[in-house]
C-alpha positions as CSV (number, residue, x, y, z in Angstrom):
1,M,-161.9,-30.1,-115.7
2,N,-163.5,-32.2,-118.4
3,N,-162.2,-32.3,-122.0
4,Y,-164.8,-30.0,-123.4
5,T,-163.9,-27.3,-120.9
6,R,-160.2,-27.8,-121.6
7,L,-160.8,-27.6,-125.4
8,K,-162.9,-24.5,-125.0
9,A,-160.2,-22.8,-122.8
10,I,-157.5,-23.7,-125.3
11,V,-159.5,-22.3,-128.3
12,E,-160.0,-19.1,-126.3
13,V,-156.2,-18.7,-125.8
14,F,-155.7,-19.6,-129.5
15,G,-158.1,-16.8,-130.4
16,Q,-156.0,-14.3,-128.5
17,Y,-153.0,-15.4,-130.6
18,G,-154.9,-15.2,-133.9
19,I,-155.2,-18.9,-134.4
20,A,-158.6,-19.9,-135.8
21,P,-160.0,-23.3,-134.8
22,V,-160.3,-24.6,-138.4
23,A,-158.7,-27.9,-139.7
24,K,-156.2,-26.2,-142.0
25,V,-154.8,-24.1,-139.2
26,M,-154.8,-26.9,-136.7
27,Q,-152.5,-28.8,-139.0
28,A,-150.2,-25.9,-139.7
29,D,-146.7,-25.7,-138.2
30,F,-146.4,-23.0,-135.6
31,V,-143.1,-21.7,-137.0
32,K,-143.1,-22.6,-140.7
33,D,-146.8,-21.9,-141.6
34,L,-148.1,-19.6,-138.8
35,G,-144.9,-17.5,-138.5
36,F,-144.5,-17.9,-134.8
37,D,-141.1,-17.2,-133.3
38,K,-139.8,-19.0,-130.2
39,V,-140.9,-16.2,-127.8
40,F,-144.4,-16.0,-129.3
41,L,-144.8,-19.7,-129.2
42,N,-143.6,-20.0,-125.7
43,G,-146.0,-17.3,-124.7
44,L,-148.9,-19.2,-126.3
45,I,-147.9,-22.4,-124.5
46,F,-147.5,-20.5,-121.2
47,D,-151.0,-19.0,-121.5
48,V,-152.5,-22.4,-122.2
49,E,-150.6,-23.9,-119.2
50,N,-151.8,-21.0,-117.1
51,V,-155.5,-21.4,-118.0
52,L,-155.4,-25.2,-117.5
53,H,-153.3,-25.0,-114.4
54,M,-150.7,-27.4,-115.8
55,E,-147.0,-27.1,-116.5
56,L,-145.2,-28.8,-119.3
57,E,-141.6,-30.0,-119.2
58,D,-139.3,-28.4,-121.8
59,E,-139.0,-31.7,-123.8
60,I,-142.7,-31.7,-124.3
61,V,-142.9,-28.0,-125.2
62,Q,-140.2,-28.6,-127.9
63,S,-142.2,-31.5,-129.4
64,L,-145.3,-29.4,-129.9
65,R,-145.2,-28.4,-133.6
66,K,-148.8,-27.7,-134.5
67,P,-151.9,-26.4,-132.7
68,E,-153.4,-29.9,-133.0
69,D,-150.3,-31.4,-131.1
70,L,-150.9,-28.9,-128.3
71,I,-154.6,-29.7,-128.0
72,Q,-154.1,-33.4,-128.1
73,Y,-151.4,-33.3,-125.4
74,F,-153.5,-31.3,-123.0
75,L,-156.6,-33.4,-123.6
76,Q,-154.7,-36.6,-123.0
77,H,-152.9,-35.5,-119.9
78,Q,-154.7,-34.6,-116.7
79,N,-153.5,-32.5,-113.8
């Protein structure tokens, strides 16, 4: 899967969670700015993992604070 396909898949999952692919939102903190609780955030990450056929370790999941962080991690790391 190339990076364009990955990005498109991530943006589709973001859309299901009400996250618009605009710069201001991409820089927003999941919890502080977007109002995600731990369960909702874990659901988002699980859905992205599922669509990309990848699984993140707990330490990585805890380090993802913004939508941009999540996108960058998945684009930089291949299956």
